[in-house]
N, CA, C and O atoms as CSV, one atom per row, in Angstrom:
chain,resi,resn,atom,element,x,y,z
A,1,UNK,N,N,-20.783,22.481,2.433
A,1,UNK,CA,C,-20.708,21.599,3.574
A,1,UNK,C,C,-19.625,20.651,3.610
A,1,UNK,O,O,-18.911,20.297,4.549
A,2,UNK,N,N,-19.654,20.229,2.102
A,2,UNK,CA,C,-18.869,18.963,1.776
A,2,UNK,C,C,-17.303,19.292,1.875
A,2,UNK,O,O,-16.472,18.384,1.870
A,3,UNK,N,N,-16.962,20.592,1.962
A,3,UNK,CA,C,-15.453,21.233,2.133
A,3,UNK,C,C,-15.207,20.994,3.375
A,3,UNK,O,O,-13.997,20.803,3.491
A,4,UNK,N,N,-15.909,20.882,4.667
A,4,UNK,CA,C,-15.676,20.916,5.489
A,4,UNK,C,C,-14.810,19.300,5.902
A,4,UNK,O,O,-13.949,19.246,6.780
A,5,UNK,N,N,-15.184,18.279,5.209
A,5,UNK,CA,C,-15.045,17.039,5.236
A,5,UNK,C,C,-13.950,16.674,4.462
A,5,UNK,O,O,-13.283,15.673,4.725
A,6,UNK,N,N,-13.664,17.582,3.313
A,6,UNK,CA,C,-12.235,17.525,2.890
A,6,UNK,C,C,-10.852,18.000,3.483
A,6,UNK,O,O,-9.666,17.679,3.558
A,7,UNK,N,N,-11.729,18.938,3.845
A,7,UNK,CA,C,-10.327,19.969,4.785
A,7,UNK,C,C,-9.819,19.240,6.003
A,7,UNK,O,O,-8.648,19.198,6.381
A,8,UNK,N,N,-11.078,18.561,6.672
A,8,UNK,CA,C,-10.887,17.728,8.138
A,8,UNK,C,C,-9.817,16.495,8.039
A,8,UNK,O,O,-8.917,16.237,8.839
A,9,UNK,N,N,-10.171,15.789,6.808
A,9,UNK,CA,C,-9.535,14.708,6.171
A,9,UNK,C,C,-8.296,15.472,5.834
A,9,UNK,O,O,-7.325,15.005,6.430
A,10,UNK,N,N,-8.018,16.468,5.092
A,10,UNK,CA,C,-6.871,16.485,4.636
A,10,UNK,C,C,-5.666,17.012,6.023
A,10,UNK,O,O,-4.451,16.817,5.967
A,11,UNK,N,N,-6.207,17.515,6.881
A,11,UNK,CA,C,-5.768,17.754,8.070
A,11,UNK,C,C,-4.999,16.377,9.024
A,11,UNK,O,O,-3.923,16.231,9.604
A,12,UNK,N,N,-6.136,15.590,8.813
A,12,UNK,CA,C,-5.699,14.218,9.335
A,12,UNK,C,C,-4.662,13.513,8.953
A,12,UNK,O,O,-3.853,12.893,9.644
A,13,UNK,N,N,-4.758,13.703,7.269
A,13,UNK,CA,C,-3.671,13.055,6.396
A,13,UNK,C,C,-2.141,13.786,6.564
A,13,UNK,O,O,-1.025,13.310,6.359
A,14,UNK,N,N,-2.606,15.313,7.082
A,14,UNK,CA,C,-0.992,15.963,7.262
A,14,UNK,C,C,-0.732,15.450,8.580
A,14,UNK,O,O,0.422,15.718,8.916
A,15,UNK,N,N,-1.498,14.691,9.617
A,15,UNK,CA,C,-1.087,14.503,10.865
A,15,UNK,C,C,-1.839,15.197,11.731
A,15,UNK,O,O,-1.498,14.879,12.871
A,16,UNK,N,N,-2.663,15.960,11.737
A,16,UNK,CA,C,-3.841,16.718,12.826
A,16,UNK,C,C,-4.831,15.960,12.676
A,16,UNK,O,O,-5.359,15.699,11.595
A,17,UNK,N,N,-5.101,15.621,13.566
A,17,UNK,CA,C,-6.385,14.940,14.106
A,17,UNK,C,C,-7.357,15.710,14.543
A,17,UNK,O,O,-7.511,15.889,15.751
A,18,UNK,N,N,-8.212,16.321,13.549
A,18,UNK,CA,C,-9.637,17.490,14.046
A,18,UNK,C,C,-11.217,16.556,14.343
A,18,UNK,O,O,-12.384,16.931,14.455
A,19,UNK,N,N,-10.612,15.320,14.391
A,19,UNK,CA,C,-12.061,14.319,14.477
A,19,UNK,C,C,-12.897,14.387,13.475
A,19,UNK,O,O,-12.880,15.245,12.593
A,20,UNK,N,N,-13.724,13.399,13.592
A,20,UNK,CA,C,-15.289,13.498,12.524
A,20,UNK,C,C,-15.800,14.449,12.370
A,20,UNK,O,O,-15.774,15.233,13.319
A,21,UNK,N,N,-16.433,14.813,11.255
A,21,UNK,CA,C,-17.186,15.979,10.748
A,21,UNK,C,C,-18.686,15.707,11.748
A,21,UNK,O,O,-18.972,14.576,12.140
A,22,UNK,N,N,-19.469,16.819,12.038
A,22,UNK,CA,C,-20.891,16.698,12.748
A,22,UNK,C,C,-21.766,16.239,12.107
A,22,UNK,O,O,-21.490,16.682,10.993
A,23,UNK,N,N,-22.745,15.591,11.982
A,23,UNK,CA,C,-24.055,15.006,11.594
A,23,UNK,C,C,-24.643,16.685,11.017
A,23,UNK,O,O,-24.630,17.679,11.742
A,24,UNK,N,N,-25.027,16.669,9.872
A,24,UNK,CA,C,-25.890,15.505,8.705
A,24,UNK,C,C,-24.475,15.451,7.821
A,24,UNK,O,O,-24.593,14.684,6.865
A,25,UNK,N,N,-23.359,15.990,7.902
A,25,UNK,CA,C,-22.001,15.868,7.148
A,25,UNK,C,C,-21.391,14.335,7.290
A,25,UNK,O,O,-21.432,13.663,8.321
A,26,UNK,N,N,-20.978,14.045,6.382
A,26,UNK,CA,C,-20.216,12.688,6.223
A,26,UNK,C,C,-18.899,12.801,6.003
A,26,UNK,O,O,-18.435,13.783,5.423
A,27,UNK,N,N,-18.138,11.781,6.456
A,27,UNK,CA,C,-16.420,11.955,6.032
A,27,UNK,C,C,-16.213,11.417,5.009
A,27,UNK,O,O,-17.080,10.667,4.562
A,28,UNK,N,N,-15.213,11.587,4.427
A,28,UNK,CA,C,-14.884,10.745,3.402
A,28,UNK,C,C,-14.742,9.604,3.004
A,28,UNK,O,O,-13.809,9.120,3.644
A,29,UNK,N,N,-15.169,8.837,2.251
A,29,UNK,CA,C,-15.108,7.759,2.224
A,29,UNK,C,C,-13.400,7.228,1.882
A,29,UNK,O,O,-12.494,7.944,1.454
A,30,UNK,N,N,-13.346,6.017,2.165
A,30,UNK,CA,C,-11.930,5.207,1.709
A,30,UNK,C,C,-11.128,5.929,0.612
A,30,UNK,O,O,-9.998,6.415,0.665
A,31,UNK,N,N,-12.222,5.856,-0.629
A,31,UNK,CA,C,-11.611,6.146,-1.898
A,31,UNK,C,C,-11.322,7.867,-2.448
A,31,UNK,O,O,-10.703,8.266,-3.434
A,32,UNK,N,N,-11.974,8.560,-1.476
A,32,UNK,CA,C,-11.697,9.531,-1.728
A,32,UNK,C,C,-10.732,9.987,-0.990
A,32,UNK,O,O,-10.089,10.950,-1.410
A,33,UNK,N,N,-10.399,9.367,0.337
A,33,UNK,CA,C,-9.946,9.789,1.000
A,33,UNK,C,C,-8.242,9.311,0.058
A,33,UNK,O,O,-7.468,10.268,0.077
A,34,UNK,N,N,-7.836,8.421,-0.463
A,34,UNK,CA,C,-6.893,8.150,-1.445
A,34,UNK,C,C,-6.758,8.661,-2.480
A,34,UNK,O,O,-5.743,8.447,-3.143
A,35,UNK,N,N,-7.760,9.494,-2.919
A,35,UNK,CA,C,-7.888,10.533,-4.324
A,35,UNK,C,C,-6.985,11.784,-3.614
A,35,UNK,O,O,-6.052,12.411,-4.116
A,36,UNK,N,N,-7.576,11.920,-2.314
A,36,UNK,CA,C,-7.077,13.269,-1.543
A,36,UNK,C,C,-5.391,12.954,-1.271
A,36,UNK,O,O,-4.538,13.834,-1.388
A,37,UNK,N,N,-5.185,11.986,-1.009
A,37,UNK,CA,C,-3.721,11.696,-0.605
A,37,UNK,C,C,-3.053,12.128,-1.719
A,37,UNK,O,O,-2.172,12.987,-1.687
A,38,UNK,N,N,-3.676,11.216,-3.317
A,38,UNK,CA,C,-2.670,11.741,-4.183
A,38,UNK,C,C,-2.558,12.761,-4.484
A,38,UNK,O,O,-1.481,13.154,-4.934
A,39,UNK,N,N,-3.829,13.732,-4.326
A,39,UNK,CA,C,-3.629,15.184,-4.635
A,39,UNK,C,C,-2.583,15.845,-3.841
A,39,UNK,O,O,-1.718,16.618,-4.253
A,40,UNK,N,N,-2.776,15.453,-2.706
A,40,UNK,CA,C,-1.500,16.492,-1.737
A,40,UNK,C,C,-0.103,16.231,-2.028
A,40,UNK,O,O,0.754,17.108,-1.921
A,41,UNK,N,N,0.191,14.806,-2.466
A,41,UNK,CA,C,1.212,14.497,-3.005
A,41,UNK,C,C,1.952,14.861,-4.369
A,41,UNK,O,O,3.131,14.894,-4.723
A,42,UNK,N,N,0.745,15.117,-4.964
A,42,UNK,CA,C,1.040,16.009,-6.393
A,42,UNK,C,C,1.284,17.328,-5.961
A,42,UNK,O,O,2.221,17.992,-6.402
A,43,UNK,N,N,0.598,17.679,-5.237
A,43,UNK,CA,C,1.281,19.474,-4.656
A,43,UNK,C,C,2.662,19.270,-3.512
A,43,UNK,O,O,3.200,20.322,-3.168
A,44,UNK,N,N,2.998,18.488,-3.168
A,44,UNK,CA,C,3.837,18.306,-2.435
A,44,UNK,C,C,3.535,18.584,-0.717
A,44,UNK,O,O,4.446,18.914,0.042
A,45,UNK,N,N,2.426,18.433,-0.364
A,45,UNK,CA,C,1.996,18.761,0.857
A,45,UNK,C,C,2.408,17.588,1.635
A,45,UNK,O,O,2.662,16.469,1.187
A,46,UNK,N,N,2.448,18.021,2.980
A,46,UNK,CA,C,2.926,16.831,4.099
A,46,UNK,C,C,2.014,15.821,4.271
A,46,UNK,O,O,0.881,16.080,4.676
A,47,UNK,N,N,2.458,14.392,3.943
A,47,UNK,CA,C,1.187,13.653,4.348
A,47,UNK,C,C,2.174,12.845,5.436
A,47,UNK,O,O,3.397,12.701,5.455
A,48,UNK,N,N,1.058,12.355,6.379
A,48,UNK,CA,C,1.795,11.658,7.561
A,48,UNK,C,C,1.862,10.548,7.437
A,48,UNK,O,O,1.351,9.987,6.467
A,49,UNK,N,N,2.660,9.760,8.597
A,49,UNK,CA,C,2.722,8.302,7.723
A,49,UNK,C,C,1.585,7.511,8.708
A,49,UNK,O,O,1.532,7.610,9.933
A,50,UNK,N,N,0.655,6.665,7.810
A,50,UNK,CA,C,-0.815,6.221,8.526
A,50,UNK,C,C,-0.439,5.133,8.635
A,50,UNK,O,O,0.368,4.696,7.815
A,51,UNK,N,N,-0.844,4.449,9.547
A,51,UNK,CA,C,-0.709,3.011,10.100
A,51,UNK,C,C,-2.199,2.086,9.532
A,51,UNK,O,O,-2.345,0.902,9.837
């Protein structure tokens, strides 16, 4: 179930908004999302400009 949160956050970071996960799942925390951005950058995956 947690993989859904990671995939949706990754899509959002790449510029594709898939909306939040459904209950009982939780979206990633801000810290987890920062870690995912760092991982995506290391892997040279697209990271959208986030305001």
